[in-house]
C-alpha positions in Angstrom: 0.0 0.0 0.0 2.8 2.5 1.0 4.5 1.8 -2.3 1.4 2.6 -4.3 0.8 5.8 -2.3 4.4 6.9 -2.9 4.1 6.3 -6.6 0.7 8.1 -6.7 2.3 11.1 -4.9 5.2 11.0 -7.3 2.7 11.0 -10.2 0.8 14.0 -8.8 4.2 15.8 -8.4 5.0 15.2 -12.0 1.5 16.5 -13.0 2.0 19.6 -10.9 5.5 20.5 -12.0 4.9 19.5 -15.6 1.8 21.7 -15.7 3.7 24.6 -14.1 6.4 24.4 -16.8 3.7 24.1 -19.5 1.8 27.1 -18.2 5.0 29.2 -18.0 5.9 28.4 -21.6 2.4 28.8 -23.0 1.5 32.0 -21.1 4.9 33.6 -21.9 4.3 32.9 -25.6 0.8 34.4 -25.4 2.0 37.5 -23.7 4.6 38.0 -26.5 1.8 38.1 -29.0 -0.1 40.8 -27.1 -3.1 38.6 -26.1 -5.7 40.0 -23.6 -5.0 38.6 -20.1 -8.5 37.1 -19.7 -8.1 35.3 -23.1 -4.8 34.0 -21.9 -6.6 32.6 -18.9 -9.6 31.3 -20.8 -7.6 29.6 -23.5 -3.8 29.2 -23.3 -3.4 28.8 -19.6 -6.7 26.8 -19.3 -5.6 24.4 -22.0 -2.2 24.0 -20.3 -3.7 23.4 -16.8 -6.3 21.0 -18.2 -3.6 18.9 -19.7 -3.4 16.6 -16.5 -7.2 16.0 -16.8 -6.8 15.1 -20.5 -3.9 12.7 -20.0 -5.4 11.1 -16.8 -8.9 10.7 -18.4 -7.5 9.3 -21.6 -5.3 6.8 -19.8 -8.1 5.8 -17.5 -10.6 5.3 -20.3 -8.0 3.3 -22.3 -7.4 1.0 -19.3 -11.1 0.5 -18.9 -11.4 2.6 -15.7 -14.2 4.9 -16.9 -15.1 5.7 -13.3 -11.8 7.5 -12.8 -12.1 9.2 -16.1 -15.6 10.7 -15.6 -15.0 11.2 -11.9 -11.9 13.2 -12.6 -13.8 15.6 -14.8 -16.8 16.1 -12.5 -14.5 16.5 -9.5 -12.1 18.8 -11.2 -14.9 21.1 -12.4 -16.3 21.4 -8.9 -12.9 21.8 -7.4 -11.9 24.5 -9.9 -14.8 26.7 -8.7 -15.2 25.6 -5.1 -11.6 25.3 -4.0 -9.5 27.0 -6.7 -11.6 30.2 -7.0 -12.6 29.9 -3.3 -9.0 30.0 -2.1 -8.1 32.7 -4.7 -11.0 34.9 -3.3 -9.9 34.4 0.3 -6.3 35.5 -0.6 -7.6 38.6 -2.5 -11.1 39.6 -3.7 -11.5 38.5 -7.3 -13.2 41.0 -9.6 -14.9 39.8 -12.7 -15.3 41.9 -15.8 -18.6 42.5 -17.6 -17.7 40.5 -20.7 -16.8 37.4 -18.6 -20.1 37.8 -16.6 -22.3 38.2 -19.7 -20.6 35.7 -22.1 -17.9 33.3 -20.8 -19.6 32.3 -17.5 -23.0 31.7 -19.1 -21.3 29.7 -21.8 -19.6 27.5 -19.1 -23.0 26.9 -17.5 -24.6 26.1 -20.9 -21.8 23.6 -21.7 -22.0 22.0 -18.3 -25.8 21.4 -18.8 -25.3 20.1 -22.4 -22.6 17.7 -21.0 -25.1 16.4 -18.4 -27.8 16.0 -21.1 -25.4 14.0 -23.3 -24.6 11.7 -20.4 -28.3 11.1 -19.5 -28.0 7.7 -21.3 -25.1 6.9 -19.0 -22.5 6.7 -21.7 -20.2 8.9 -23.7 -20.4 8.0 -27.4 -18.4 9.2 -30.4 -21.3 11.4 -31.4 -21.3 13.0 -28.0 -17.5 13.5 -28.3 -17.9 15.2 -31.7 -20.7 17.5 -30.4 -18.4 18.6 -27.5 -15.5 19.2 -29.8 -17.7 21.4 -32.0 -18.7 23.5 -28.9 -14.9 23.8 -28.1 -14.2 25.1 -31.6 -16.9 27.7 -31.2 -15.3 28.8 -28.0 -11.8 28.9 -29.5 -13.0 31.0 -32.5 -14.6 33.4 -30.1 -11.3 33.5 -28.1 -9.4 34.2 -31.3 -11.7 37.0 -32.5 -11.5 38.8 -29.1 -7.9 37.9 -28.3 -6.0 41.1 -29.1 -5.3 43.4 -26.2 -6.4 46.8 -27.5 -5.0 48.5 -24.4 -1.5 47.7 -25.7 -2.0 50.0 -28.6 -1.0 49.4 -32.2 2.2 51.2 -31.8 3.6 49.0 -29.1 4.7 45.7 -30.5 5.9 43.1 -28.1 9.4 41.8 -28.9 9.6 38.1 -29.9 13.2 37.0 -29.5 13.8 33.7 -31.2 15.7 32.4 -28.2 12.8 33.1 -25.9 10.3 31.4 -28.3 12.7 28.4 -28.4 12.8 28.4 -24.6 9.0 28.5 -24.4 8.7 25.6 -26.9 11.2 23.6 -24.8 9.1 24.3 -21.6 5.9 23.2 -23.4 7.5 19.9 -24.7 9.1 19.1 -21.3 5.8 19.8 -19.5 3.9 17.5 -21.8 6.4 14.7 -21.3 6.2 15.1 -17.5 2.4 15.1 -17.7 2.4 11.9 -19.7 4.4 10.0 -17.1 2.6 11.5 -14.2 -0.8 10.6 -15.6 0.2 7.0 -16.1 1.5 6.8 -12.5 -1.6 8.4 -11.0 -4.2 6.2 -12.9 -2.3 3.0 -12.3 -1.8 3.5 -8.6 -5.3 5.0 -8.0 -6.9 1.8 -9.4 -4.8 -0.4 -7.1 -5.5 1.8 -4.0 -9.2 1.9 -4.7 -9.4 -1.8 -4.9 -7.4 -2.3 -1.8 -9.4 0.2 0.3 -12.7 -1.0 -1.0 -13.5 2.5 -2.5 -15.1 2.9 -5.9 -12.9 4.1 -8.8 -15.4 6.9 -9.4 -15.0 8.3 -5.8 -11.2 8.0 -6.2 -11.5 10.0 -9.5 -13.8 12.6 -7.9 -11.6 13.1 -4.9 -7.9 12.2 -4.9 -7.3 12.2 -8.7 -9.4 15.3 -9.3 -7.7 17.2 -6.6 -4.3 16.2 -8.0 -5.1 17.2 -11.5 -6.5 20.5 -10.3 -3.3 21.5 -8.6 -2.1 23.5 -11.6 -5.3 25.5 -11.7 -5.0 26.1 -7.9 -1.4 27.2 -8.2 -2.0 29.4 -11.2 -5.2 31.1 -10.0 -3.9 31.6 -6.4 -0.7 33.2 -7.6 -2.6 35.3 -10.2 -5.1 36.5 -7.4 -2.3 37.4 -5.1 -0.7 39.5 -7.8 -4.0 41.2 -8.5 -4.4 39.5 -11.9 -8.1 38.6 -11.5 -8.5 38.3 -15.3 -6.1 35.3 -15.4 -7.5 33.8 -12.2 -11.1 33.8 -13.3 -10.3 33.0 -16.9 -8.3 30.0 -15.9 -11.1 28.6 -13.8 -13.9 29.2 -16.4 -11.7 28.1 -19.3 -10.4 25.0 -17.6 -14.0 23.8 -16.9 -14.8 24.3 -20.6 -11.7 22.5 -21.7 -12.3 19.7 -19.2 -15.8 19.0 -20.7 -15.3 19.9 -24.4 -11.8 18.8 -25.0 -11.2 16.0 -22.5 -14.6 14.3 -22.7 -14.8 15.1 -26.4 -11.5 13.4 -27.1 -12.3 10.5 -24.7 -15.7 10.0 -26.4 -14.3 10.0 -29.9 -11.3 7.7 -29.3 -12.6 5.6 -26.4 -16.4 5.7 -25.9 -17.3 4.5 -22.3 -20.2 3.9 -20.0 -21.0 6.2 -17.0 -22.2 5.2 -13.5 -25.9 6.1 -13.5 -25.7 7.0 -9.8 -23.7 10.2 -10.8 -27.0 11.7 -12.0 -28.3 11.8 -8.5 -25.7 14.1 -7.0 -22.4 14.7 -8.8 -23.8 16.0 -12.1 -26.5 18.3 -10.4 -23.9 19.6 -8.0 -21.6 20.6 -10.9 -24.4 22.6 -12.5 -25.4 24.1 -9.1 -21.9 25.4 -8.3 -21.7 26.9 -11.8 -25.0 28.8 -11.2 -23.7 30.0 -7.8 -20.6 31.4 -9.5 -22.8 33.0 -12.1 -25.1 34.5 -9.5 -22.2 35.9 -7.4 -20.6 37.4 -10.6 -23.8 39.0 -11.7 -24.8 40.5 -8.3 -21.3 41.3 -6.9 -19.2 41.7 -10.1 -16.8 39.3 -8.4 -16.1 36.9 -5.5 -15.2 38.5 -2.2 -13.7 36.7 0.9 -17.1 35.6 2.2 -17.9 34.2 -1.2 -14.6 32.4 -1.2 -15.4 30.8 2.2 -18.8 29.7 0.9 -17.2 28.0 -2.1 -14.7 26.2 0.2 -17.5 25.0 2.4 -19.3 23.7 -0.7 -16.2 21.8 -1.6 -16.2 19.9 1.7 -19.9 19.2 1.4 -19.4 17.8 -2.1 -16.6 15.4 -1.1 -18.5 14.3 2.1 -21.8 13.6 0.3 -19.9 11.8 -2.6 -18.2 9.5 0.0 -21.2 8.6 2.1 -23.9 8.3 -0.5 
C-alpha cells in the first residue's frame, strides 16, 4: 500500500511541475503576441492546466477505468470553482469583468448542462464527443476573435526574441512529457489503492485524482489572485471547466467511448451545475467573488466530497 501511495504522490508531483512548466511556456508565448490577459486565462493557460485531466482521463478510459475518467472531470470542475476560485478569493477579492459575466460564465453553465444531457443515457459516445469538440471550436473561435489586447495600442509591438520562443517551446515539450508519465502513474496506482481500500474508482476519481489534476489550476489562480491578476485567475477557472468538458470528454468520447455510472446523475452532475450557477449569481450580483464568497465555495467543496463519499 505504501509503495502505491508513494508512486501516486510522485505522479501527482509530475503533474504539478509538468503543468507549471507548460503554463509558463504557454503563457509567456501568449504575452509576447499581445493577447488579452483574460483570453490567456480562458484559452492558453486553461488548455495547459487542463492537460493533466486530459492525460489522466484518456489513460483511465483506455485502461477500462471509466469511473476514474468521468469522476476526474466532474470532481475537477467542482474543485476549480469551489476550491481554486474559493482560495483565490480568500487570498484577495476576485473581480470579474462584464464580458466574462455576460458571455464566458453563461457559456460555461450552458456547456455543463449540455454535458449532463449528453450523459443522460449513462454513456459517452463518439457522437457525444464530436458535439463537445464542436462547442470547443466555437469557444476557440470566439477567443481568437477577441484575443488582441487593445489597451496595448497598435504602436507598441511586443518583442519576440527567437531564443525566448525556443525556450518557451522547450518548456511546453518538457511539460507534456512530465504530464504523460505523471498521468500514467496516477491512474495505475489510483486503481490499485481503490481496490485495496474498497473504494469505488469513481470516488477516487472525484476526490484524490481530481484534486491532484486540479493542482495546476490552484497554483496558477492563487498566484494570479495574489498579484491582482483577476482576469487570469477567473479566466483560468472558467476556461479549464470548458476544456475539461469539451476537450477532455470530447477526445475520450471520440477515441474511447465509455459507460457512465448512473448514480452520478443523483448528486455529482446536479452539484456541478449548481456550483456553476452559484458562481454566475455571485458574478452578476457582486461583479466578483469576495472573501465571504470564497469561504462559501470552500464549504461547498467539503460538502461535495463528504456527500460523494457517504452516498
